[in-house]
C-alpha positions as CSV (number, residue, x, y, z in Angstrom):
1,M,-50.1,-35.2,39.4
2,T,-47.0,-33.2,39.0
3,Q,-46.8,-29.7,40.5
4,I,-44.6,-27.0,39.2
5,N,-44.6,-25.5,42.7
6,N,-42.0,-28.2,43.5
7,I,-39.6,-26.7,40.9
8,A,-37.3,-25.3,43.6
9,D,-35.6,-28.7,44.1
10,S,-36.0,-29.9,40.5
11,T,-33.9,-30.4,37.4
12,V,-35.6,-29.1,34.3
13,T,-34.6,-29.8,30.6
14,I,-35.6,-27.4,27.9
15,T,-35.2,-28.6,24.3
16,G,-34.7,-25.7,21.9
17,G,-33.6,-23.8,25.1
18,T,-31.9,-21.0,23.3
19,G,-35.0,-19.8,21.5
20,S,-37.4,-17.1,22.6
21,F,-39.6,-19.4,24.6
22,G,-36.7,-21.3,26.1
23,S,-34.9,-18.2,27.3
24,T,-38.0,-16.8,28.9
25,M,-38.8,-20.2,30.5
26,A,-35.2,-20.5,31.8
27,R,-35.4,-17.0,33.4
28,Q,-38.7,-17.8,35.2
29,L,-37.4,-21.2,36.4
30,L,-34.3,-19.5,37.8
31,E,-36.5,-17.0,39.7
32,K,-38.5,-20.0,41.0
33,G,-35.3,-21.5,42.4
34,A,-34.8,-24.4,40.0
35,Q,-31.8,-26.5,41.1
36,Q,-30.6,-27.1,37.6
37,I,-31.7,-26.2,34.0
38,N,-30.4,-28.2,31.1
39,I,-30.4,-26.2,27.9
40,F,-30.5,-28.5,24.9
41,S,-30.0,-27.1,21.4
42,R,-27.9,-27.4,18.2
43,D,-26.6,-23.8,18.0
44,E,-23.3,-23.3,19.9
45,A,-23.3,-19.5,19.2
46,K,-26.7,-19.0,20.8
47,Q,-25.7,-21.2,23.7
48,D,-22.6,-19.0,24.3
49,E,-24.7,-15.9,24.1
50,M,-27.2,-17.3,26.6
51,R,-24.4,-18.4,28.9
52,R,-23.0,-14.9,29.0
53,K,-26.3,-13.3,29.4
54,F,-27.5,-15.4,32.3
55,S,-24.2,-16.0,34.0
56,D,-25.8,-18.6,36.3
57,E,-24.1,-21.8,37.3
58,R,-27.4,-23.6,37.5
59,L,-27.6,-23.5,33.7
60,R,-26.0,-26.4,31.9
61,F,-25.6,-26.5,28.1
62,F,-25.9,-29.6,25.9
63,I,-25.2,-29.5,22.1
64,G,-27.3,-31.9,20.1
65,D,-30.2,-32.3,17.8
66,V,-33.6,-33.9,18.5
67,R,-33.2,-35.9,15.4
68,D,-30.3,-37.7,17.1
69,A,-31.7,-39.7,20.0
70,A,-28.3,-40.4,21.4
71,S,-27.5,-36.7,21.7
72,I,-30.7,-36.1,23.7
73,A,-29.9,-38.7,26.4
74,P,-27.3,-36.7,28.4
75,A,-29.6,-33.7,28.7
76,M,-32.4,-35.9,30.1
77,R,-30.3,-37.5,32.8
78,G,-31.7,-36.6,36.2
79,A,-34.4,-34.4,34.8
80,D,-37.7,-34.1,36.6
81,F,-39.5,-31.9,34.1
82,V,-39.0,-31.4,30.3
83,F,-40.2,-28.5,28.2
84,H,-40.0,-29.6,24.5
85,A,-39.8,-26.4,22.5
86,A,-37.3,-27.5,19.8
87,A,-39.0,-27.2,16.4
88,L,-38.9,-25.9,12.9
89,K,-41.4,-23.0,13.2
90,Q,-41.2,-20.9,10.0
91,V,-44.1,-21.6,7.7
92,P,-42.4,-20.7,4.4
93,S,-39.2,-22.7,5.1
94,C,-41.3,-25.8,6.1
95,E,-43.2,-25.4,2.8
96,F,-40.0,-25.6,0.8
97,F,-38.4,-28.3,3.0
98,P,-41.3,-30.3,4.4
99,Q,-39.2,-33.4,4.9
100,Q,-37.0,-31.4,7.3
101,A,-40.2,-30.4,9.3
102,V,-41.1,-34.1,9.5
103,L,-37.6,-35.1,10.8
104,T,-37.5,-32.3,13.5
105,N,-41.1,-31.8,14.5
106,I,-42.4,-35.4,14.4
107,V,-39.4,-37.8,14.5
108,G,-37.5,-35.5,16.8
109,S,-40.5,-35.2,19.2
110,D,-40.8,-39.0,19.4
111,N,-37.1,-39.2,20.2
112,V,-37.5,-36.6,23.0
113,I,-40.5,-38.5,24.5
114,K,-38.7,-41.9,24.4
115,E,-35.5,-40.5,25.9
116,A,-37.4,-38.7,28.6
117,E,-39.2,-41.9,29.6
118,K,-35.9,-43.8,29.8
119,A,-34.4,-41.1,32.0
120,G,-37.4,-41.3,34.5
121,V,-38.8,-37.8,33.8
122,R,-41.9,-37.1,35.8
123,S,-43.7,-34.7,33.4
124,L,-43.1,-33.6,29.8
125,V,-44.9,-30.8,28.0
126,C,-44.7,-30.5,24.2
127,L,-45.3,-27.0,22.7
128,S,-47.6,-26.8,19.7
129,T,-49.2,-24.1,17.7
130,D,-52.5,-22.8,16.4
131,K,-51.3,-23.9,12.9
132,A,-51.8,-27.5,13.9
133,V,-55.6,-27.0,13.8
134,Y,-57.0,-27.7,10.3
135,P,-53.4,-27.5,9.0
136,V,-52.9,-26.2,5.5
137,N,-49.1,-25.9,5.6
138,A,-46.3,-28.3,6.3
139,M,-45.4,-26.7,9.6
140,G,-48.9,-27.0,10.9
141,M,-49.2,-30.6,9.6
142,S,-46.0,-31.6,11.3
143,K,-47.0,-30.0,14.5
144,A,-50.4,-31.7,14.4
145,L,-48.6,-35.1,14.1
146,M,-46.4,-34.1,16.9
147,E,-49.5,-33.7,19.0
148,K,-50.8,-37.1,17.9
149,T,-47.4,-38.6,18.7
150,A,-47.6,-37.2,22.3
151,Q,-51.2,-38.4,22.7
152,A,-50.4,-41.9,21.3
153,Y,-47.8,-42.3,23.9
154,A,-50.3,-41.3,26.6
155,R,-52.9,-43.7,25.2
156,N,-50.5,-46.7,24.6
157,F,-48.5,-46.4,27.7
158,I,-51.1,-45.8,30.3
159,D,-49.0,-47.4,33.1
160,S,-46.1,-45.0,32.5
161,E,-45.1,-42.9,35.4
162,M,-44.4,-39.9,33.0
163,T,-47.2,-37.5,32.2
164,V,-47.0,-36.3,28.6
165,S,-49.2,-33.3,27.7
166,V,-49.4,-30.6,25.0
167,T,-49.9,-26.9,25.0
168,R,-51.1,-25.0,21.9
169,Y,-50.8,-21.3,21.5
170,G,-50.9,-18.6,18.8
171,N,-48.5,-15.9,17.7
172,V,-46.0,-15.0,20.4
173,M,-45.3,-11.3,20.2
174,Y,-41.7,-10.2,19.6
175,S,-40.5,-13.8,19.5
176,R,-37.6,-14.5,17.2
177,G,-38.7,-14.5,13.6
178,S,-42.1,-12.9,14.4
179,V,-43.5,-9.9,12.5
180,I,-43.2,-7.2,15.2
181,P,-39.4,-6.9,15.1
182,L,-39.7,-6.7,11.3
183,F,-42.2,-3.8,11.6
184,V,-39.8,-2.0,14.0
185,K,-36.8,-2.5,11.7
186,Q,-38.8,-1.2,8.7
187,L,-39.9,1.9,10.6
188,E,-36.4,2.6,12.0
189,E,-35.0,2.4,8.4
190,G,-37.8,4.6,7.0
191,K,-39.1,1.8,4.8
192,P,-42.8,0.9,4.1
193,M,-44.3,-1.6,6.5
194,S,-44.9,-4.8,4.5
195,L,-48.3,-6.5,5.2
196,T,-49.3,-9.8,3.7
197,D,-53.0,-9.1,3.9
198,P,-54.4,-6.3,6.0
199,S,-57.5,-8.3,6.9
200,M,-55.6,-11.3,8.0
201,T,-56.1,-12.0,11.8
202,R,-53.8,-13.5,14.4
203,F,-54.0,-14.3,18.1
204,L,-51.7,-12.1,20.2
205,M,-49.8,-13.6,23.2
206,S,-46.8,-12.5,25.1
207,L,-43.9,-14.9,25.9
208,D,-44.9,-14.7,29.5
209,D,-48.4,-15.8,28.6
210,S,-47.0,-18.9,26.8
211,V,-44.9,-19.7,29.8
212,D,-48.0,-19.4,32.0
213,L,-49.7,-21.9,29.7
214,V,-47.0,-24.4,30.1
215,E,-47.0,-24.0,33.9
216,H,-50.7,-24.5,34.0
217,A,-50.3,-27.7,32.1
218,F,-47.7,-28.9,34.6
219,M,-50.0,-28.2,37.5
220,N,-53.2,-29.6,36.0
221,A,-52.6,-32.0,33.1
222,N,-53.6,-35.6,32.8
223,P,-51.8,-37.8,30.3
224,G,-52.6,-36.7,26.8
225,D,-54.3,-33.4,27.6
226,I,-54.0,-30.5,25.2
227,Y,-54.2,-27.1,26.9
228,V,-55.0,-23.8,25.1
229,K,-54.8,-20.3,26.6
230,K,-57.5,-17.9,25.6
231,A,-56.1,-14.9,23.8
232,P,-57.4,-11.8,22.0
233,G,-56.8,-11.2,18.3
234,A,-56.3,-8.4,15.8
235,T,-55.8,-7.9,12.1
236,V,-52.3,-7.5,10.9
237,E,-53.1,-4.0,9.8
238,V,-54.2,-3.1,13.4
239,L,-51.0,-4.6,14.7
240,A,-48.9,-2.7,12.2
241,R,-50.6,0.6,12.9
242,A,-50.3,0.0,16.7
243,V,-46.6,-0.6,16.4
244,A,-46.1,2.4,14.2
245,S,-48.1,4.6,16.6
246,L,-46.0,3.6,19.6
247,L,-42.9,4.7,17.6
248,G,-44.4,8.1,16.8
249,N,-45.9,7.4,13.4
250,D,-49.7,7.5,13.2
251,D,-49.9,7.3,9.4
252,P,-47.3,4.8,8.3
253,D,-46.6,3.9,4.7
254,I,-48.0,0.4,4.2
255,Q,-47.2,-1.9,1.4
256,V,-49.4,-5.0,0.8
257,I,-47.2,-7.9,-0.5
258,G,-49.7,-10.8,-0.5
259,A,-49.9,-13.9,1.6
260,R,-46.8,-16.0,1.9
261,H,-46.6,-19.8,1.1
262,G,-49.0,-21.8,3.3
263,E,-50.5,-18.9,5.3
264,K,-54.1,-18.9,6.4
265,S,-56.4,-15.8,6.7
266,H,-57.3,-16.8,10.2
267,E,-55.7,-19.2,12.7
268,A,-57.7,-21.5,15.0
269,L,-56.7,-22.6,18.5
270,L,-59.6,-25.0,18.8
271,S,-61.5,-26.8,16.1
272,S,-65.3,-27.1,16.5
273,E,-64.9,-30.8,17.2
274,E,-62.4,-30.1,20.0
275,L,-64.4,-27.3,21.4
276,A,-67.5,-29.6,21.8
277,K,-65.5,-31.8,24.2
278,A,-63.2,-29.2,25.8
279,S,-63.6,-28.0,29.4
280,D,-63.5,-24.3,30.2
281,E,-61.0,-23.6,33.0
282,G,-61.2,-19.8,33.1
283,D,-58.2,-18.5,31.2
284,Y,-57.7,-21.9,29.6
285,F,-59.4,-24.7,27.6
286,R,-58.5,-28.3,28.3
287,I,-59.0,-30.9,25.6
288,P,-59.0,-34.4,27.2
289,L,-57.4,-37.4,25.6
290,D,-59.7,-39.7,23.6
291,A,-58.6,-42.8,25.5
292,R,-60.8,-45.4,23.6
293,S,-59.0,-48.5,22.3
294,L,-59.0,-49.9,18.8
295,Q,-62.0,-52.1,19.8
296,Y,-64.6,-49.8,18.3
297,E,-67.1,-52.6,18.3
298,L,-67.6,-51.9,22.1
299,Y,-69.2,-48.7,21.1
300,F,-71.5,-49.9,18.3
301,E,-74.6,-50.7,20.2
302,E,-74.9,-47.2,21.6
303,G,-73.2,-44.3,19.9
304,E,-72.2,-41.1,21.4
305,T,-74.8,-38.3,21.8
306,E,-74.4,-35.9,18.9
307,A,-72.4,-32.9,20.0
308,P,-73.8,-29.4,19.5
309,R,-72.5,-27.6,16.4
310,L,-70.0,-24.9,17.5
311,E,-67.8,-22.6,15.6
312,D,-64.0,-23.0,15.8
313,Y,-62.2,-20.8,18.3
314,D,-60.2,-18.8,15.9
315,S,-58.4,-15.4,15.6
316,A,-61.4,-13.9,13.8
317,N,-64.1,-14.7,16.4
318,T,-62.1,-14.2,19.6
319,V,-62.1,-10.8,21.2
320,Q,-60.8,-8.3,18.6
321,L,-58.5,-5.5,19.7
322,S,-58.6,-2.0,18.5
323,I,-55.4,-0.1,17.7
324,E,-55.4,1.5,21.1
325,E,-56.0,-1.8,22.9
326,T,-53.3,-3.4,20.9
327,K,-50.9,-0.6,21.9
328,Q,-51.7,-1.2,25.5
329,L,-50.9,-4.9,25.0
330,L,-47.7,-4.2,23.2
331,L,-46.6,-1.9,26.0
332,K,-46.5,-4.9,28.3
333,L,-43.6,-6.3,26.3
334,P,-40.1,-5.5,27.7
335,E,-38.8,-4.9,24.1
336,M,-41.5,-2.3,23.4
337,Q,-41.0,-0.6,26.7
338,K,-37.4,-0.2,25.9
339,L,-38.1,1.2,22.5
340,V,-40.5,3.8,23.7
341,G,-38.7,4.6,26.9
342,A,-41.6,3.5,29.1
């Protein structure tokens, strides 16, 4: 089993490495003493910005697109670990261009897995989302099939020396394209805070939490495992009011604009079916791979014992944060600390 403790002498590849997760992951890997970090992405401007920001010769940058398998290969060469974060993540854009979500999130992930195996990678973690559970939008559907692609590899290539696993997490606070930077911008410009639906709930996680989840998967995953980090939740109104309060406005002007294309009222990190077979590992849930073959007749004589009926693990039934509790969570974010002078 691969151990992330050995990262000091390892080469790590991060697809989508210039994004919010990739940048945070790279920073932590450098602190752990990684020998080399390959940043793979398609945006040369973001790569140049990251190169200047980090100014560390252990970072190497590769321009390419996960849709193009040939462009992935150079970034995989010599890698011990791969963090696959490249994806189309915005729900509305995937609704309007679902074929693009398929090409990046499903076909692209398959390319990454195959190129990683060719390069002799020891362990690969694919990053997924709560929107993959009971998906109602194209982004979630494509991510659900990304998970199935990773698990199919684990199931069909059981003799492979590469461990492929999946991590699934909820909204990452202050990540690129998330709602908190929008709230901050609206407040700073004196505009109303735009809420889709005040009663809508979301899981709240920091970037560091998402990185911890990936590290836990590297330390503990068996092929095909899905790992979920437990997280608190809050309504979007609570989140908005907490952000406003930290910026000195306890009675912000709120404008309800209605749900966007493909949005759910509540997000789930585990379906009831998954929860029935998941193991509780403290701060995490582990969903093991269903490793049965296509020979279902082997199971006909004696079926599985009926699993107890459970609720989904979703953003409405997880621990709900008050405005004050949400403020305390927000104050752990470097971006909010900088804004409030903490």
